[in-house]
DOZAPA-624268 format. One line per 3 residues: number of its first residue (from 1); their letters; for each residue x, y, z of C-alpha. Coordinates in Angstrom, 1 decimal, padded with zeros to 4 digits. Layout:
% DOZAPA-624268
NUM = A = X:Y:Z | ...
END
This chain:
% DOZAPA-624268
1 = MAE = 007.1:010.4:-195.0 | 004.7:008.7:-192.6 | 002.8:011.1:-190.1
4 = IKP = 001.5:009.8:-187.1 | 000.4:011.3:-183.9 | -001.4:010.5:-180.2
7 = FMG = -005.0:010.3:-179.6 | -007.7:010.3:-176.7 | -008.8:006.7:-177.0
10 = ITY = -012.1:005.6:-176.0 | -012.1:002.3:-173.8 | -014.3:000.1:-172.0
13 = NQI = -014.6:001.4:-168.4 | -013.5:-001.7:-166.6 | -015.0:-000.8:-163.0
16 = KIH = -018.2:-001.2:-165.2 | -017.5:-004.2:-167.5 | -015.3:-006.5:-165.6
19 = NLS = -014.9:-009.2:-168.4 | -013.7:-007.2:-171.7 | -013.5:-010.6:-173.3
22 = SVI = -017.0:-010.4:-173.4 | -017.6:-007.1:-175.1 | -015.0:-007.4:-177.9
25 = APP = -015.6:-008.5:-181.3 | -013.6:-010.0:-184.3 | -013.5:-007.4:-187.4
28 = YDV = -016.9:-007.2:-189.0 | -016.0:-008.8:-192.1 | -015.2:-012.4:-190.4
31 = ISE = -018.1:-012.3:-188.5 | -020.9:-014.5:-189.7 | -024.3:-014.5:-189.0
34 = EAK = -024.1:-017.2:-186.2 | -021.3:-015.6:-184.9 | -023.0:-012.5:-184.6
37 = KKL = -025.8:-013.8:-182.8 | -023.2:-015.4:-179.9 | -022.0:-012.0:-179.9
40 = YQN = -025.4:-010.5:-179.1 | -025.5:-013.2:-176.7 | -022.5:-012.3:-174.9
43 = NPY = -023.3:-008.7:-173.2 | -025.5:-006.6:-173.4 | -022.9:-003.8:-174.1
46 = NII = -021.0:-005.8:-176.9 | -019.2:-003.9:-179.5 | -021.3:-005.9:-182.3
49 = RII = -024.5:-004.2:-181.6 | -022.2:-000.7:-183.0 | -020.1:-002.6:-186.0
52 = KGK = -022.6:-004.9:-187.3 | -026.1:-004.4:-185.8 | -028.9:-006.3:-186.4
55 = TTP = -031.6:-005.3:-189.7 | -035.2:-005.4:-189.0 | -037.8:-005.3:-192.1
58 = NDV = -039.1:-002.2:-190.6 | -036.0:000.0:-191.4 | -035.7:003.2:-193.0
61 = ESE = -033.2:006.1:-193.7 | -033.9:007.7:-190.2 | -034.0:004.4:-188.3
64 = NQY = -032.0:001.7:-189.1 | -028.8:-000.3:-188.3 | -026.7:003.0:-188.4
67 = TRA = -029.1:005.4:-186.6 | -028.8:002.1:-184.0 | -025.1:002.6:-184.0
70 = KDF = -024.6:006.0:-183.4 | -027.0:005.9:-180.7 | -025.6:003.1:-178.7
73 = LES = -022.1:005.0:-178.6 | -023.3:008.0:-177.5 | -025.8:006.2:-174.8
76 = WLK = -022.9:003.9:-173.6 | -020.5:007.4:-173.2 | -023.3:008.9:-171.4
79 = KGI = -023.6:006.1:-169.0 | -020.2:005.6:-168.6 | -020.0:002.2:-170.3
82 = FQK = -017.5:003.9:-172.1 | -014.5:006.3:-171.1 | -012.7:008.8:-173.1
85 = DDT = -008.6:009.2:-171.9 | -008.3:012.9:-170.9 | -004.5:012.9:-172.5
88 = PCL = -003.4:012.1:-175.7 | -001.2:008.6:-176.1 | 000.4:005.9:-178.1
91 = YAM = -001.0:002.7:-177.5 | 001.4:-000.5:-177.5 | 000.2:-003.7:-177.8
94 = EDE = 000.7:-007.1:-177.5 | -001.0:-010.4:-178.7 | 000.2:-013.4:-177.6
97 = FTI = -000.5:-016.5:-179.2 | -000.1:-020.2:-180.6 | 000.2:-020.2:-184.1
100 = PGC = -002.8:-022.9:-185.6 | -001.0:-025.9:-187.5 | 002.0:-026.1:-185.6
103 = ERK = 001.2:-024.9:-182.2 | 004.2:-022.5:-181.3 | 003.7:-019.9:-179.1
106 = AIR = 004.7:-016.5:-180.7 | 004.0:-012.3:-179.3 | 002.9:-009.5:-182.2
109 = HGF = 004.3:-005.9:-181.0 | 002.7:-003.3:-182.5 | 001.3:000.0:-181.7
112 = MTL = -002.0:002.1:-181.9 | -002.0:005.5:-183.0 | -003.3:008.4:-185.8
115 = VKL = -001.9:008.6:-189.0 | -002.2:011.3:-191.6 | -004.6:009.8:-194.5
118 = EEF = -003.4:009.9:-197.9 | -004.2:008.6:-201.4 | -002.7:006.0:-202.5
121 = GKG = 000.3:006.1:-204.9 | 000.7:009.9:-203.5 | 002.8:009.4:-200.4
124 = CIL = 004.0:007.1:-198.6 | 001.2:004.2:-197.9 | 000.6:001.3:-199.5
127 = PHE = -002.0:-000.9:-200.5 | -001.8:-004.6:-201.3 | -004.8:-005.9:-202.0
130 = KTL = -007.8:-004.6:-204.3 | -011.2:-003.7:-202.8 | -014.8:-004.7:-203.5
133 = SKP = -017.9:-002.0:-204.0 | -020.3:-003.4:-201.2 | -018.1:-003.3:-198.1
136 = KVD = -017.4:000.1:-198.9 | -020.7:001.6:-198.9 | -021.9:-000.2:-196.1
139 = RLR = -018.8:001.3:-193.6 | -019.3:004.6:-194.9 | -022.6:004.6:-194.2
142 = LMK = -021.4:003.9:-190.5 | -018.7:005.9:-190.4 | -021.1:009.1:-191.2
145 = ACK = -023.5:007.7:-188.5 | -020.9:007.6:-185.9 | -018.5:010.3:-186.4
148 = ANL = -015.6:007.5:-185.0 | -013.2:005.2:-185.8 | -014.3:001.9:-184.4
151 = SPI = -011.6:-000.4:-185.1 | -008.1:-000.2:-186.3 | -006.7:-000.3:-189.8
154 = FAL = -003.9:-003.1:-189.6 | -000.9:-001.7:-191.2 | 002.8:-002.9:-191.3
157 = YSD = 006.4:-001.0:-191.5 | 010.0:-002.1:-191.9 | 012.5:-002.0:-188.6
160 = PDR = 014.6:-004.7:-188.7 | 016.7:-003.1:-185.7 | 013.1:-002.8:-183.6
163 = IIN = 013.8:000.3:-182.7 | 010.8:001.5:-182.2 | 009.9:-001.8:-180.2
166 = SLF = 013.0:-000.8:-178.2 | 011.3:002.4:-177.3 | 008.2:001.0:-175.9
169 = QEL = 010.0:-001.6:-174.3 | 011.5:000.5:-171.8 | 008.5:001.4:-170.7
172 = KST = 006.2:-001.5:-170.3 | 009.0:-003.0:-168.6 | 008.0:-000.4:-165.8
175 = TEP = 004.3:-000.5:-166.2 | 001.5:-002.3:-166.1 | -000.9:-003.0:-169.0
178 = FID = -004.5:-001.4:-168.2 | -005.8:-004.0:-171.0 | -004.9:-007.6:-170.0
181 = LLS = -006.9:-010.1:-171.6 | -007.6:-013.7:-172.6 | -010.2:-014.0:-175.6
184 = SER = -012.5:-016.8:-176.4 | -009.8:-017.8:-179.0 | -007.1:-018.2:-176.3
187 = IVH = -005.3:-015.2:-177.2 | -003.9:-012.8:-174.8 | -003.9:-009.3:-175.7
190 = RVY = -002.3:-006.8:-173.4 | -002.7:-002.9:-174.1 | -000.7:-000.2:-172.6
193 = KIS = -000.9:003.5:-172.9 | 002.4:005.8:-173.5 | 001.7:009.0:-172.8
196 = SPQ = 005.1:010.2:-172.5 | 005.7:013.2:-174.8 | 009.5:012.2:-175.3
199 = IIQ = 008.8:008.8:-176.1 | 006.1:010.2:-178.8 | 008.1:012.3:-180.2
202 = KVA = 011.4:009.4:-180.6 | 008.2:007.0:-182.2 | 007.0:009.8:-184.8
205 = EQM = 010.5:011.2:-185.6 | 011.4:007.0:-186.7 | 008.1:006.8:-188.7
208 = KKK = 008.9:009.9:-190.3 | 011.5:007.7:-192.4 | 009.2:004.9:-192.9
211 = SIL = 006.8:003.7:-195.4 | 003.4:001.8:-194.2 | 001.9:-001.1:-195.7
214 = IAD = -001.8:-001.7:-195.0 | -002.1:-005.3:-193.9 | -005.9:-005.8:-193.0
217 = GHH = -008.5:-002.9:-193.8 | -008.3:-001.7:-197.4 | -012.2:-001.4:-197.2
220 = RYE = -012.4:000.9:-194.2 | -009.3:003.0:-195.3 | -010.7:003.7:-198.6
223 = TAL = -013.4:004.8:-196.7 | -012.2:007.0:-194.4 | -010.1:008.8:-197.3
226 = NYY = -013.3:009.5:-198.9 | -015.2:010.7:-196.1 | -012.1:013.2:-195.1
229 = QQM = -012.5:014.5:-198.8 | -016.2:015.0:-198.6 | -015.9:016.4:-195.6
232 = ESS = -012.9:018.6:-197.1 | -015.6:019.9:-199.8 | -018.2:020.7:-197.4
235 = ENN = -019.6:023.8:-195.8 | -020.5:021.9:-192.3 | -017.0:021.1:-191.5
238 = QKN = -016.6:022.0:-188.0 | -013.5:023.4:-185.8 | -013.1:020.2:-183.8
241 = TDY = -013.1:017.5:-185.7 | -009.8:015.6:-187.7 | -011.2:013.5:-190.1
244 = SHI = -007.8:013.9:-191.9 | -006.3:011.0:-189.6 | -007.2:007.7:-189.4
247 = MMY = -006.7:004.9:-186.0 | -004.0:002.6:-187.3 | -002.5:-000.4:-185.3
250 = LAN = 001.2:-000.3:-187.0 | 003.4:-004.3:-186.6 | 007.0:-004.5:-187.8
253 = MDD = 006.9:-006.6:-190.4 | 010.3:-007.9:-189.7 | 009.3:-008.7:-186.1
256 = PGL = 009.2:-012.6:-186.1 | 005.9:-012.5:-184.2 | 004.1:-011.2:-187.2
259 = TIL = 002.0:-014.4:-188.3 | 000.2:-015.0:-191.8 | -002.3:-017.6:-192.7
262 = AYH = -003.7:-018.5:-195.9 | -007.4:-017.3:-197.0 | -009.3:-020.3:-198.4
265 = RLL = -012.2:-019.6:-200.8 | -015.3:-020.8:-201.2 | -017.7:-021.5:-204.3
268 = KNL = -021.0:-020.4:-204.1 | -024.7:-020.4:-206.2 | -022.9:-021.9:-208.9
271 = PKE = -025.0:-023.9:-211.7 | -024.9:-027.5:-212.2 | -022.9:-027.4:-215.6
274 = NMK = -019.9:-025.0:-213.9 | -019.8:-028.0:-211.0 | -019.7:-030.7:-213.5
277 = SWE = -017.2:-029.0:-216.0 | -014.7:-027.8:-213.7 | -012.1:-030.5:-214.2
280 = RKI = -012.2:-030.2:-217.7 | -011.8:-026.6:-217.3 | -008.7:-026.2:-215.3
283 = SPF = -006.9:-029.7:-216.5 | -005.0:-027.4:-219.6 | -003.1:-025.9:-216.6
286 = FRI = -003.1:-028.3:-213.8 | -001.9:-031.6:-213.0 | -004.9:-033.0:-211.2
289 = ESF = -004.7:-035.9:-208.1 | -007.4:-037.1:-206.4 | -007.7:-038.5:-202.6
292 = PFD = -011.0:-040.5:-202.4 | -012.2:-041.6:-199.0 | -015.0:-044.3:-198.3
295 = GLT = -015.1:-044.3:-194.4 | -013.7:-047.9:-194.6 | -010.4:-048.1:-196.1
298 = TTG = -009.8:-044.9:-196.0 | -011.3:-042.0:-193.5 | -012.1:-038.4:-195.0
301 = SQA = -009.6:-037.2:-191.9 | -006.7:-039.4:-194.0 | -007.3:-038.5:-197.0
304 = REK = -007.7:-035.0:-196.0 | -004.1:-034.9:-193.8 | -002.5:-036.6:-197.2
307 = LFH = -004.1:-033.6:-199.3 | -002.5:-030.7:-196.8 | 000.6:-032.7:-196.0
310 = QLA = 001.2:-032.4:-200.2 | -000.2:-029.0:-200.5 | 002.5:-027.6:-197.9
313 = EKG = 005.4:-030.0:-199.3 | 004.7:-028.2:-202.8 | 004.6:-025.0:-200.4
316 = RKA = 007.8:-025.0:-199.2 | 009.6:-025.7:-202.8 | 007.5:-022.8:-204.2
319 = IPS = 005.6:-025.0:-206.6 | 001.8:-023.3:-207.0 | -000.5:-026.4:-205.6
322 = FGL = -003.9:-026.2:-204.5 | -006.1:-028.1:-203.0 | -009.7:-028.6:-203.9
325 = YAG = -012.9:-029.8:-202.2 | -016.6:-030.7:-203.9 | -018.6:-032.6:-201.5
328 = DKR = -017.6:-035.7:-203.7 | -015.5:-038.1:-201.3 | -012.2:-037.1:-202.5
331 = YYL = -010.0:-034.3:-202.3 | -008.1:-033.3:-205.1 | -004.4:-031.8:-205.6
334 = LVL = -003.9:-029.3:-208.3 | -000.4:-028.9:-209.5 | 000.7:-026.1:-211.5
337 = KDS = 001.4:-027.9:-215.2 | 005.5:-026.8:-215.8 | 004.4:-025.7:-219.2
340 = VNL = 002.0:-023.0:-218.2 | 003.6:-019.5:-219.2 | 002.1:-017.1:-216.6
343 = QSV = 003.4:-014.2:-218.3 | 000.8:-014.8:-221.2 | -002.0:-017.2:-219.5
346 = VPE = -002.8:-014.6:-216.8 | -004.2:-011.7:-218.7 | -003.8:-008.6:-216.5
349 = DQP = -001.0:-006.1:-217.4 | 000.8:-007.1:-214.3 | 004.6:-007.5:-213.6
352 = LIC = 005.8:-011.2:-213.5 | 006.1:-011.3:-209.7 | 002.2:-010.6:-209.3
355 = KQL = 001.7:-013.1:-212.0 | 003.1:-016.0:-210.3 | 001.4:-014.9:-206.8
358 = DVT = -000.4:-018.1:-205.6 | -003.7:-015.8:-204.9 | -003.1:-014.7:-208.7
361 = ILD = -002.7:-017.8:-210.3 | -005.7:-019.2:-208.2 | -008.0:-016.6:-209.2
364 = HLI = -007.0:-016.3:-213.0 | -006.6:-020.0:-213.9 | -009.0:-021.6:-211.4
367 = INK = -012.0:-019.5:-210.0 | -012.7:-017.2:-213.5 | -012.4:-020.3:-215.3
370 = IIN = -014.9:-022.3:-213.1 | -017.1:-019.3:-212.4 | -016.6:-018.0:-217.1
373 = SNE = -016.1:-014.4:-215.6 | -013.1:-012.2:-214.3 | -015.4:-009.3:-213.4
376 = CLV = -015.2:-008.2:-209.5 | -019.0:-007.8:-209.2 | -019.8:-010.8:-210.8
379 = KEN = -017.6:-012.8:-208.5 | -018.7:-010.8:-205.4 | -022.1:-013.2:-205.7
382 = FLG = -019.9:-016.6:-205.8 | -017.0:-015.8:-203.7 | -016.7:-016.6:-199.8
385 = FSH = -013.5:-016.8:-197.8 | -012.3:-018.8:-194.8 | -009.0:-019.1:-193.1
388 = NHL = -009.8:-022.1:-191.3 | -009.9:-025.3:-193.6 | -011.9:-027.0:-191.1
391 = EAI = -014.9:-024.6:-191.7 | -014.0:-024.8:-195.3 | -015.0:-028.2:-195.6
394 = SAV = -017.6:-027.8:-193.3 | -019.6:-025.7:-195.7 | -019.1:-027.7:-198.5
397 = NSD = -020.7:-030.7:-196.6 | -023.8:-028.7:-194.8 | -024.5:-027.3:-198.3
400 = KCQ = -023.6:-023.8:-197.8 | -021.6:-023.8:-200.2 | -020.3:-026.2:-203.2
403 = MAL = -016.8:-026.1:-203.1 | -013.5:-025.0:-201.2 | -010.4:-024.3:-202.5
406 = FLN = -007.0:-024.2:-200.4 | -004.0:-022.7:-201.0 | -000.8:-022.0:-198.8
409 = PTK = 000.1:-018.8:-196.9 | 001.4:-015.5:-198.9 | 004.6:-015.1:-197.7
412 = IHQ = 005.7:-011.0:-195.9 | 008.4:-010.4:-198.6 | 006.2:-011.1:-201.4
415 = VNK = 004.0:-008.7:-200.1 | 006.1:-006.2:-199.2 | 007.8:-006.5:-203.0
418 = IAA = 004.6:-006.3:-204.6 | 002.9:-003.1:-202.6 | 006.5:-001.0:-203.6
421 = LGQ = 005.8:-001.9:-207.1 | 002.4:000.1:-206.9 | 000.9:-003.2:-207.7
424 = KMP = -002.2:-005.0:-205.5 | -003.0:-008.4:-205.2 | -006.1:-010.1:-205.6
427 = QKS = -008.6:-009.5:-202.6 | -008.4:-011.5:-199.4 | -004.6:-012.4:-200.2
430 = TFF = -003.5:-012.7:-196.6 | -004.7:-013.7:-193.2 | -002.7:-011.7:-190.7
433 = YPK = -003.3:-013.9:-187.4 | -004.5:-012.9:-185.2 | -007.0:-010.5:-186.1
436 = LPT = -007.4:-007.8:-183.9 | -010.4:-007.5:-181.8 | -012.2:-004.7:-182.4
439 = GLI = -013.8:-002.9:-178.8 | -010.4:-002.3:-177.3 | -009.8:000.9:-178.5
442 = LRK = -012.3:003.5:-180.2 | -011.7:006.9:-181.6 | -014.0:009.7:-182.1
445 = IED = -013.6:012.3:-185.2 | -016.5:014.9:-183.7 | -016.3:016.1:-180.2
END
């Protein structure tokens, strides 16, 4: 059963910080160096200084981005920039946004809580993606320094009758949000404090019946679990600490506002011979159609729109298909051949439903073939990610990467089925939109 409990959150003091949109940031793993510079400029108290601070050539073990993060956190608490609630709460949240690509308005409902940590496969918390080693080392160093949950894990539960949503709605209908901001991405974030013991108890009782599926934050969850296990075996474990729980944002996967976008792949650092031979390597598995453009009879935007229209059509028909752009004045549509037997050509020991995923097919039959490796540590040096296809194309045109690979979004029912089987998808299989901003609510592990 899922064990949740309220907590005393840390938030920006709105008497001192009048514009909350100037101090929040996206999750650390989607912040580019360019975006990082802008966030630093937005406000001297922007959360970026804590979650992804600058490094310097003079950094040493006693003075580095992690020790500076700790200093910022402690200093801002002392100055009253941050303030801590004096009553344990759940934090109900609404994110109002426009879905990219279709311009339809949506509202995602969820709530912030503490959740008892447990090992994957030994309880009710399920992962759905594989993780890489480098981010976990980085996040562990930050957690050890700050002794805090700086951003929530984004997780899902199933509640077709929307019972939990209705419990919160009763209170939200008579209460003003204590946070109500419009972000630079034109997303409205509203947060309500839920301190009623009766509502908290009812929500906790409902969650006891449910499993939790991690949507975003696998690296941070595994980091927190690792830290908890280290502290449990440590003689220095203090009484006024709670390493056994982690701050999570829980959303109902049956809510119509839950939105998943595609996570496109970027390939970089490829030898020239790999770039020249990609078509030959993947042609046994895919029908390849090209959409050339010369800027005269056909513009780049026309060719691009044709590719993405056909890619979406294939997705609606559940035909595994992908887009490719390598900066050679043409886009490519790659459609899996009917003759390909996924059970045999995808080598991993997985159920067929896992091998039929677009992200699995892309990983094994395109990326592994082009890179000439299926080793995760090797692939880390070649892979980048973007949920925005225009940014991915721009990255190729500006030589920041050599190739962009496009795919259709993973469906939530696929994510749920595969996690329930105890299986994991390739890294970055889903982009749950919008991302949760960092800086709305923090939580100290030690007081």
